[in-house]
KESE-855282 format. One record per residue: x, y, z of N, C-alpha, C in turn. Coordinates in pm, whole numbers, plus 50000, padded with zeros to 5 digits. Atoms other than C-alpha are relative to their C-alpha. Example, Ala and Ser with C-alpha at 12.3 -4.5 7.8 and 13.67 -1.06 7.14 Angstrom:
2
500894988150000512304955050780500905012050000/499184988149994513674989450714499235010950073/
end
This chain:
595
500844988050000500005000050000500885012550000/499254987450008501405033649894499315010050092/500704992149899500385051150213500155014949977/499804985650019501855084850121499015005649898/500964995550102499645087349811498615000850058/501325000249939496585078150014499825012150091/500114989149903497315104350282499965013549929/500074987450074497855131650019498575002649951/501404999050040494305124649898499234989550078/500585010149911492555107250188498624995149958/501335003950049489225105050002500025000849848/499974999750147488675096449632498985009749940/500924990050054486835128849555500415003249856/499704996950140486595140049190501115010549987/498854991150021489565158949045499615014749988/500404986050016487485190548994499965007550133/499974993549868487695197449370501435000750051/498654997949947490755210749552500314990250112/499785009049887490305189949865498674994050045/501195007149953487845168350059498975009750059/500934990549941486345197850246499195007549895/500724993250108485465215849925498974990549939/500925009950055483905183849791498794998050092/501105002249906481835178150107499065012050000/500824988049993480635214150120499155001749874/500744998950125479645214249754498884989649992/501015010650005477805181049786498865002850097/501044996649903475945191850099499105011149947/500794989150057474865223649924499084994949890/500815005350110473645204249621498834991750050/501075009149958471655177349803498965007050087/500964992949916470035202750036499265011049925/500644989250075469085227649763499284995349875/500635004950122468065206249465498714992550034/501285006649971464365198049496499824987649914/500115011950085464585173749202500794988550058/499205010549936467385154449372499254994350120/500705004549880465355152749693498764991749965/501155008150043462315139749505500454986449947/499505012550056464335113549318500634991150106/499355007749894466135102849636499135000050125/500875001949884463285093749870498665006849990/501244992650010460525116749750498974994149906/500965007050084458855092649508500094985150027/500015014449985457845056049518499324993949880/500475005950124457325033749218498574994650011/501345005549986454135018349360498915010549980/500974989250022452435052149330500085005649859/499734994750133453495056248968498735002149918/501214999450082450035050148819498765003850079/501184997649915447765059549109499815014650037/500114985949966448345096849136499425008149884/500544991050099446665125448951500435014350033/499435005650124448545140548779500964988550029/499155011749978450625109348726501405004450041/498714996849939454015107848894501015004849898/499024996350103456015110348571499825014649959/500294986150040454285142848470500325009750112/499774991149886454485157648819501475001450034/498605000349957458145148648864500945007249903/499004995550095459965157648542499505012049918/500364988550085460005190448343499514995349862/500605003950127458105189848015501054998049891/498985001650105461245194447800500794987250020/499385013049975462835164247969499134988849943/500915010550047459755143347897499944999449848/500034999550145459655154747538501274993949940/498745005750048463335145947492500034984850020/499995014349971462995111747659499084992249906/500965006850087460055103447431500664995349870/499345003450127462385102547131501234991150017/498805008149972465105081447300499604986450057/500275012949937465195044447383500734999350133/499505000449863466075033347736501514997850006/498545002149999469595021447648500745013149973/499394987050028470395055847503499915009150122/500184991849881469005072447815500984995950110/499045004749900471165050648041501415004349963/498694995050044474225059247832500125014950030/500024985649974473245095747862500315003050146/499814997549856473135093748241501374995650047/498865006649937476135071648300501315000549921/498795002350078478565070848011500395011349904/499684990350105478305098147747500675012550058/499294988049959480475129147765499095012349989/500704987150004479065163547843501095010649988/498784992050016481975182847699499805014850025/500204985649986480425217347702499695004350142/500394996549863479385215248067500914994050104/499345008149897481555189948241501495002850007/498554998549985485005197248383500684986649978/499265012550018487705171548322500074992450131/499795008349882488165142548557498754995950072/501245003549932484525133948624499524986049968/500395013950025484495097748509500204992250129/499825005349864483935086248866499754985150008/500395014049990482265052648810500484992449879/499545007850114483935026048594498814995449917/501115003850087481755018448293500544996449863/499615003450136481765008547930500585012349929/499454989050077483485029647666498935010449971/500964989450027481775063247633499655000049851/500465002350135479675062147318499955012649915/500144988150081479115098147207499965012350090/500114987549927479005134447306498535003350020/501404997649969475755142847482499425012049927/500524987950061475485176947322499384997249863/500505003150133474845160346984498604994150004/501335006149990471635144347114498895010550008/501014989849986469875177347162499264999550132/500625000949868469175171047530499835013950059/500224987049936467735200047734501195003950088/498874995149920470365221647902499834996950147/500245002849858468735216748243500264985350033/499725014249979468995178848202501504997650001/498545001450003472665181148104500635005550127/499464994149878473295203448403499764990950119/500285009249889471605178748640500944988049993/499075011250016473695150248496501385004050047/498694995049957476825171248549500085001050151/499994998349854475865179148909500094986550071/499925013349938475315142448993501394994149982/498705006050027478505130848826501125006550081/498904993249932480675157248988499934998350152/500115002149856479405148049336500024985250039/499835014349972480035110449311501474997450028/498625003949973483185096649470500554991749885/499335007950103485675082049225500014985450044/500115014149962485035044449226500964990949926/499005008150069487965033049012500944993850102/499165007449906490105007149184501335007150021/498794992749964493055022349366501244993249944/498745005550052496465018149204500884994750111/499155004549889497935012449550499724985550037/500345013849966496284978149557500774989849918/499335009250091498534963249291500894990150074/499135008949925500844948649554499294993250117/500735005349886498074938949796499344986649970/500755011950037496584910249600500874987550011/499345013049997497494874149659498964989749962/500935010650041495934843549502499714991050118/500385008749889493994823849759500184985449961/499925014450027494904787149776498604994049988/501315005750027492044765449656499314995150126/500625005449880491504749149993499605011150098/500394988649917491324783550161498785006949941/501134993650068488834796549902498764991149998/501145009249998486424768249983498705007650031/501294993849978482794779449959499835013649936/500074986650057483604812149779499684999649851/500224998050143482204822949444501055009949949/498964991050052484384844049208499965014150060/500124986749940483024876749352500595000150140/499485000749864483814866049708501514998050000/498555001850008487284854349607500695013349972/499434986850032487974888549455500005008950124/500114991349882486744906349770500964995650110/499175005149890488544884050019501495001549969/498574999050034491864883149832500475014550006/499614985949995491894921049793500065005450142/500054994449864490844929650148501024993450091/499005006949916493064903150309501405005649974/498694994450032496114916050122500145014350048/499994986049955495194952050203500205000850151/499894999949854494744944850575501394995550043/498675005049964497994925050590501065010849979/499044989150025499944953750431499845011350101/500254989349903498274978750664500554996350138/499465004549871499164958150971501535000950000/498534999450009502774955550853500485014450008/499614985949998502934993050795499875005950140/500204994649865501485001451138501034994250096/499025006249911503824976751305501385006049981/498704993950026506814992951137500115014050061/500014986649943505745026451283499984999950152/500095001049854505445013551641500674987350047/499365012049943507264989351867498974989550039/501075009349964503914973851962499214996549875/500685004350122502664954251661498574995650031/501375004949987499004945551602500044985150033/499945014049956498444912851788498884991649938/501145007850050494984902451660499125008849910/501014993850083492454911051391498634995450048/501355003249952488834912651509499025002349886/500954999350111486244905051241498605001950056/501374997149956482894921751319499014993649904/500995006550084480074899751191500674991049899/499125008050086482364872751052499254990549906/500765008950087479574851150902500684986549985/499305012750026481224821050737501525001550013/498594997149970484594837350820500924998349879/499145000850118485904838650463501225009050014/498884990749985488024869450537500964995350107/499155004449890489314856550870500814987649964/499305012350039490204822850720501185003249909/498914996250090492274839250448501135006650079/498984993149922494094861450699500744990550095/499375009649909494774831850928500814989549927/499295010150078496144810350646501495002949998/498544998050001499914805550604500465011749915/499614988750085499944832650335500235012650084/499914988049916499404859350603500314996850145/499695004949865499584839950931499635010250108/500494990549901497524865551126499064992950097/500915005649900495654857651447498675007649994/501314994350028491934863451405499014996550111/501125002049907489064867951651498735002849920/501204998950083485814861551464498775001150090/501214997749919482694876451628498784998549911/501185003050080479434862551493498834996750092/501175001849912475894861751634499344986549984/500745012350027474624829651473500894987750014/499175012049981475984796351596500064991249876/499975007950123475044779851266501115004849907/498904994750081477444803051086501364995950056/498745003949936480174795351338500294985349974/499815014350026479644757951297500444997649857/499615001450140479834761350920501415005049975/498664994450017482944783050941501064990550053/499025009249942484724758251168500174987649914/499915011350091483904730250925500905003449882/499144995850112485524750150643501435002350045/498644998949947488524756950869500744986749988/499395013350012489144719550869500394997449855/499705001950142488914718350488501195008349958/498894991150032491324747650470501294996350073/498845004949925493744728550695500485010050106/499674990649893493584755550961499554994850136/500435006349875492064732651224499914985049977/500075014550009492044695851300498564995350016/501335005649989488934675251253499854993050134/500245005749868487464666051586499564985449987/500365014250001487314628551644499204996950126/500905002649889484384618351860499414986049986/500645013249995483204583651960498635001650062/501364998149950479434582752000499094988849952/501075009150042476304561551976499295006549881/500494993450121475324569451617498485001149998/501474999850005471644560451652499455010750093/500454989949904471184581851962500385014049952/499524986950045473264610551813499145005549887/500814995450113471234611851492498625004550047/501304995849946468024613851690500095013650066/499804986949935469384642751897500215011049897/499754990050104470564660551581498715004149931/501274996650064467124658351422499175009250087/500754991549907465524673351732500605013950007/499334987049990468124700951757499835008149872/500154993150127467864709051385498615006249987/501364994850006464104712951410499845012250090/500104989049905464434735551715500725012349948/499244988850054467124757051555499325006249880/500674994950118465204759951232498895009650035/501074991049957462234775151412500565012950055/499394988349938464484798451609500545009749895/499354991250096466424811851309499095004449888/500994995050094463424813951083499435013150051/500514987749940462064839951323501065010950001/498934990249993465434856751363500295006049863/499694995450133466114858750989498935009149944/501074991550051462724874150924500165014350047/499794986549947463744903751136501255006449943/498734994550047467184907250983500154999049849/499915001350144466354901750614500335013449938/499674987350065467594927650363498805009049976/501194991850023464004939050316499355004450130/500624996649872463334943150686500215014650034/499914985949960462714977050838501015001750113/499074997449890465564990951049499225004250125/500674996349876464574994351412500985007050090/499174992649904465865015651694500484990450107/499535009949903468034990751880500455006550130/499624993349875468845017152139498845000050100/501164999749911465295016252278499364986350017/500645013049994464114981152195500964988950041/498995010049968467274963852308499614992150125/500275008749886466924934552541500835004850119/499234995149885467864947352890500944989450058/499135010949955469384913052959500394991549880/499655007350122470974902652628500834987750033/499195011949977472604868352594501475003550007/498594997049981476194868552712500834993649889/499125006050100479034862652465500494986450048/499465013149968480284827052451501174997149908/498835003450080483634814152333499814985949945/500105013050063483484785952084501334992950012/498775007649984485994758752149500754999549867/499214999950123488834759151900501304992450022/498725006849998492004741051812501055009350060/499004991649933494784753852036501065005149903/498974996050097497114755251735499445009049890/500624992250106494634774451520500215015050022/499904985449993495004811451440498655006750019/501354994449997491224815951462499314996650131/500805002049880489124820551773498625006049976/501374995650026485324823151751499325004450128/500804995049890483134843851980498585001949950/501404998150038479354841051957499445011650082/500504988249931477924875152040499265009049902/500704989850078475454901151912500665013450029/499314987349985477184934351850498975011250000/500964989049988474994962851978500665013649985/499254987550012477694989651980501464996349984/498585002850020481454992751958500744995350123/499345003549874482174983552320500304985050004/499575014049997484184951052337500294995150142/499655003849863484514950452717499324987250045/500705012349961481934922452748500524987949924/499505010950084483744901852484501434996250034/498575002549977487424905352574500284989650108/499715010349899487194884152893499884985749949/500195013550053486194854352677501114995749906/498915003250090489364855652472501094992550074/498885007449942492054829952542501285004549930/498834994350065494844852952429500815007450105/499154992949903497804868152610499815015049992/500034985349997497864904552712501425005249984/501044990250034498434931852621499484997949858/500615001350130496084931952326500175013049920/499994988750093496584954652026499214995349878/500955005450096493604949451799499785009249881/500544992850114492534959851453498664993749966/501335004950035488814956951377499835000749849/500215000650144488014945951022498614994549973/501285005750038484844937250838499825001249850/500295000250143483844927750486498505001149980/501414997250027480484943150390499154999250127/500794998649877479164952550733498635005849964/501354995450030475394956450712499565011150095/500634989849919473694988250833500915006150105/499284993549890474815000951173501244992450045/498845007849955477404973351215501305007249967/498784992650032479974994751037500185011750096/499914989149901479145023851270500564994750132/499485006049877479765000551566501504997249987/498585002750022483084990451413500855012550011/499264987449989484175026551378500095004650144/500004995449860483175034851735500894991350088/499125008749919485175005051862501405005950011/498684993849996488305025151779500115010150114/499994989549899487315051852031499744994550140/500455004349867485695032452315500844988650058/499175011049951488255004052343501475003749994/498584996750002491835012152448500844990149919/499205010250068493054979452293499875000449849/500184999250146491714987451944500865011549948/499054990150050494435005551752499675004849859/500324996150137492985006651400498744992749955/501175006450061489914998251190500155000749849/500065000150147489474988750823498714992849963/501365005250013485824983950729499405003349865/500734998150125483824979350410498524997950029/501425000749967480094986650440499134995749884/501015003050101476944976850254498635001650066/501365000349947473144974450301499645012950074/500324987249940472545011350364498535000750042/501425000249963468815003750382499784995550143/500135004949863469434987050718500545009850104/499614989649905470875018650873498775005450071/501064992549931468765035451138500265014949981/499904985550019468195072951146500185006950134/499644993049876469695095851407499125012250025/500684987249986467765127851339498484998449998/501475000450004464055134451406499495005649868/500604994450120461635144751134500285014949993/499724985650013462425179250994498765008350035/501104991249962460335208451112499235004949878/500664995750124459595218950752499964988449902/500205011050093458345195850477501015000849886/499055000650109461005184850228499274996549870/500655002950128460185182149854499704985149984/500405014050012458235149849799498704999049923/501245002950070455525135049578499344987550057/500505012349939454735106449818498815002950090/501104999549906451575099650012500534997350140/499575003549864451765096450393500384985350008/499455013550004453815065250459500384995350139/499775005449865453845043750772501464996950024/498615003849978457345030850719500905012150015/499194987949987458845065150664499815006550135/500264994249868457155077550980500744992350108/499375008249897458525048351182501525001349998/498534999450008462115049051051500525014050027/499524986349986462385086951047499845005550140/500174995449862461295090151408500774991350098/499245009049912463725064051543500925007550095/499054992049919466255090151668501024991150069/499035009549946468825062551715501395006450001/498674993849996472195076551833501054992249921/499065008150079473895048051644499785001449850/500384999550141472275057551312500715010749921/499474989850090472995080651020499295013350026/498554998850022474475106351019500804998350130/499125001349886477415099251248500665013350036/499164988249977479365131351205499195012050045/500634987649958478555164351368499845009649882/500084991150116479195181651037498694997949925/501265002750070476245164450866498815001750092/501104998849904474135164451183499595014650017/500294985949971474405202151230500015008949875/499974992150123474475212950865498675007449981/501204991850011472015241650820499685002549853/500454997950136469965244650502498585005550003/501284993050007466685259050382498844992250061/501065008249941464615229850515500234996950147/499745002749858466155229750862501464997350027/498645003549960469235214251019500204985049990/499665014150008470905181050945499654993649866/500205007250125471175157650646499294986850029/500795012149981468585129950621499864992749866/500345008450114468205101150376499024989450049/500975009949952465035080850421500314986249944/499685013850034464885043350372499954997649850/500055001850145463895046150004501275005049935/498754994650053466915068049928501164990550029/498895009049962469215044150116499924986749927/500145012350077467775013849937500485002149856/499534997250136468415030249600501525001549995/498554997949996471995037649713500784987049986/499305012850018472835000549698499884994849857/500015003450141472054999649327501385002849940/498744997450073474954998749080499655001649853/500504998550137473495013248758501084998749894/498925001450097476905014048591500294985749963/499765014250026476954976048610498814993149934/501185006450056473474969848470500264995149857/500015005150137473334947548165498605001749943/501324998350063470484950147914499024989550050/500875010649950469084916848029499545002950142/500344997249861469184927448394499015011550011/500914988649980467564961448357498654997649933/501305003350058464874948348122499184991350094/500695008949907464044921948382499405007850116/500584993349884463664944748681499125011849963/500984990150045461964972248480498634993449982/501265007450016459344945948393499374996850135/500525003249866459004935248756499375012350065/500524987849939458544971048875498735004749930/501194995750074456054979048600498814991150033/501105009149965453954948048671499455003150138/500484997349864453834956649040499245013350005/500684987150001452894993048975498644999049931/501265001650072450194982648726499014991850083/500875007649911448824956848970499475008950112/500454990449897448694984549231498865008549946/501084992350064446565004448986498694992250002/501205008549996444134975248965499444999650142/500455000749861444004972549346499305012950042/500624987149967443215009649375498665001549929/501234998550077440625009449098498884991050052/501005009649952438874979149247499635002250146/500364996949863438784994049596500664991450105/499305008349902441164969549762500855008750092/499194990649922443484997649874499615014149961/500294985950024443135035149896501185006349928/498934993650077445125056049648500885008750086/499244991049914446245078949930500744992850112/499255007749902447625050650145501254995049933/498755003850063451275047450053500334985550032/499665014149985452485012250000501514998350001/498575003150004455864995950043500184985049997/499775014350013457034962049930500794994450117/499105005149901459524959850212499665004950141/500404995649867457544973350505499684987950087/500365011149913457224950450806499045004350108/500944995249899455194972551038498645002549939/501364997650047451414974051000499225007250109/500864993649903448884996551164499034989750056/500895009549937446904976651411498575005149992/501414996450009443174976251362499745007549872/500344992650120441354996851103499654990749886/500415007950115440194985350763501214994949925/498895004950080442344964650526500595010549907/499514989550090442604995550304501125008150064/499004992049930444755012250571501294992450022/498825008349980447244983450579500734998049868/499245001950124450054980250322499914985649951/499995013450060449904950850083501434996149971/498645005150018453124930950095499924988049908/500085010950096453344910049782501284991849995/498745007350005457014901349778500294994749862/499595005550129458564880449502499094988649957/500765011050058456834855749271500944991649914/499195008650086458094827449054500415007549873/499504992950118460184838948757499054998849882/500905002050113457694824348510498795009350007/501154991049986455034847848649500235013449930/499694987150061456834877348490500044999349848/500035001250145456514863648137498825007749940/501214993250047453004877948101499325006750119/500664992849892451074903448303498814992150056/501145008049954448044880348320500454989550100/499505010249908450074852548481500505006350129/499544992949881451594878048720498825003350091/501164996249920448194890748835499364987850065/500615012249944446824855648880500844994450116/499135005149893449854845049087499955009450121/500064990349889449674877149294498704998350079/501285001849931445964872149370500004987150081/499935013049929446564835849463500815001350129/499154998249882449314846349704499305008550105/500654991049905447304874649860498764993850063/501175006749943444304851849916500364991850123/499545006849879446414834950183500415009850109/499654989649903447104868250359498785002450090/501184998649912444824869550667499455014250005/500464986149995444654907650653499195003849876/500614995350125443694911350289499204989549926/500655010850075442264877750186498545002949969/501434997650020438624887350235499775011149898/500164988850093439004920450050500404996149858/499565004550131440904904249764498914991549933/501045008750055438224877649717498755008049965/501224992250023435424903249741500125008949877/499884989950104436794929149499500594994849869/499345004950121438814908049253499444987049949/500575012850042436614877349220499565000349854/500504999150137435174889848891501005005149899/498974994850090438464901448740500324989749892/499785009350110438754885248396501355002449933/498754998550074441794879148178499915011249899/500194989350097440344902847922500195013750065/499854987449930440164930748179501465002550036/498584998849968443744924148288500785004349877/499324996450125444874926147925499705014449960/500344986150031443014959147884500865009650080/499104991749918445024973648173501395000649937/498665000550057448254962148013500075007949870/500044992750127447234976347675499915015050023/500234985949975446045009447816501205007050060/498894993649928449075015848037501374994849957/498735005850042451764996947846501075010449971/499034989650032453415029247730500675005850126/499454994849876453985038148096501244992350048/498835007849957456615010948130501295007649972/498794992350033459205032547954500155011750097/499954988749908458315062248173500454995550139/499575005449871458655041048488501484996549997/498595003850014462005027848360500905012250006/499224987549997463235063548310500115005350142/499974994949862462245074048661500884991250089/499185009149919463815042948817501495002249970/498604997650039467035049648621500505013050060/499624987249940467095085848738500194998750151/499875002249856466565074449098501314993150033/498765007449974469435049449083501225008549968/498914991050039471695074248903500265010450108/499874989549899471025101349161500464994650135/499705005849869471355078049461501484996750017/498555001749985475065073549385500585011050089/499564989149912475465107149560499644996750144/500405004149865473585093049861501064990850059/498965009049951476125064849892501295007650030/498784992349979478995089349855499945007950130/500134992149878477645110950139499994991150124/499995009249886477065080950367501444996250033/498585003649978480715070850320500775012150053/499304988249954481945106550363499645003450144/500424997749861479935109750684500834991650096/499205009049915481835080150827501435004950011/498634994649996485205094750730500045012950081/500064987449927484195128850865499894997550150/500115003349857483215112851197501374996350057/498665003549953486695097851227500875012650014/499234987649993488215131951154499685007950126/500444991949886486235147051440500444994350134/499605006449874487615122751702501455003350033/498654995849961490635135651890500934988150015/499165012049983491835099751943500564994849868/499615005450131492245093951567501195007849944/498794993950055495675100551421499835003249852/500254998050142494735096251056498894990649954/501095008150054491875082850847499885002649851/500154998450143491125077250483498984990049945/500915008850073488785060950231500664996249870/499325004650120490045039749945499164989549929/500655010450080488615018849660500844987350007/499235012149975489584983149733499614988449909/500445010350094487594962249482499765006249863/500434995850134486904964149111498505002550005/501424996249990483564982749099499124991049914/500805008450089482404960748810499744986250058/500185013049935482794929849029499275001650132/500594997749867481874943749371499845015050021/500174985449996480354978849367500065006350138/499804994449865480374983249747501494998250031/498555002550005484124987949717500835009950080/499264989749926485065015949960500344995350142/499565003549866487115007550269500255012850078/499784988649910487085032250560501034995850103/498885003549913490325032050758500215011050103/499674990649895491095048451091501124994450086/498855004149918494295047251297500065008950123/499974992649874494515057451662501385006150024/498744993449964497145081051797500844991150091/
end
């Protein structure tokens, strides 16, 4: 790792800015002043696309944009947003996201000046996502037995991050007489990263913290395959053991089915500061091979404090720890960053985040209404009123930023969900598929509204888990979820499968049967024929949302770096691209080193 180059530019901001502070200030000004950005990033929802009057497309976009888009196909529009050059407006050095070869100059398309200006503003406020040149010496090929269970994407991520962490540990050790003694993996899962770091290639000692015992059991089994642990030899009564295993498997299955339903990627973030169990289960140390470099701790991480975990470690003192994590979901990365401050033994952190939709929100609802075309929404009310001190934003700079709508930067759950998109990586097959899925769901919503199953003014959400208790079914959101792939071949088959699924929903079954019993295939086809042209319009809006939300991700990452800057205990901190964006788009590692 070329540390000097990283420290000269601690954040991969676009070349058109002088430094990180100028980039942050410009981005904060843009996201707090652009009403179109605010509508595209959390102020619209695809399920309301066909149920509003005027329709969402007309209400959202200027007429000259709509007129221009009418003459362009969707692939040209995506190139316009993501790849084509805007030579007359765009400063040099704004190719932030790796993509295909730029196809043409945008000015030749005759696009409206306001559209070109919006594209320029988004592009210039996206962090550079090209893989860092300092990683060239960090990569090492994982031995086949160490890469057990990994797909090509995971191999790329683990090999890059393991090499990066190993180089960072070596660098920090060369700067101090006290070398890093252990790496602590927050949310280790199947421990792919820890296994690579513990292998002979790096020979690092790893403490893997994971909440689910099933993951720990699976990880330990792969440790044996990777030759990092010895297979346990046990003499037992096979008939009795198999009976006990069947009973335990059934019990665990019920337990983790309930647990996973609360932690799924579509689940609503909750305020774990108020709903936390006052008597949480204590950490437990999983037995391990004495000669192994890996030690497992089963524990749920509620914050960055490791004081309840350290006593369970069978390691010599003094400890000098580095906390690492590969794709920490939601607040877990925030906990990892805070571990650097609240634990004297933690000397550095290197964390890669993901799943921004699972972040909680720190700030209360704004006093003034922000630009939005959405109906009142139960989920937004619940997540936006969480006021979780562990949530976004972390930094005081974003928390206290004053703008025309109040104080503080907020991204609601819809904006954060769009931030995990990677539009630069979309293939034609992929975007045609999910454009069809979104259009079918929006058109089905139109049928539900027209038939009186739901109220047009009751906002819906596919990923909401909270429901208002009591009241009529119209006041409750319809959660359809996913259907079989074959259901998306034709709208008629989609509607039939959706109705069949909803007829098993205890909340809506009676209303579905009452209002949709007479719905014929001919009527369904009439809906598709009448509103078929809206699919392109929906695809355009979805593309604009994903394109704009790249700025949301950039600000979430910058908030984390800014928080580290604000801590007096931190000596230096930086953000670096660690993966090839085309393989793994959540590719930014946040690094902090204690004084």
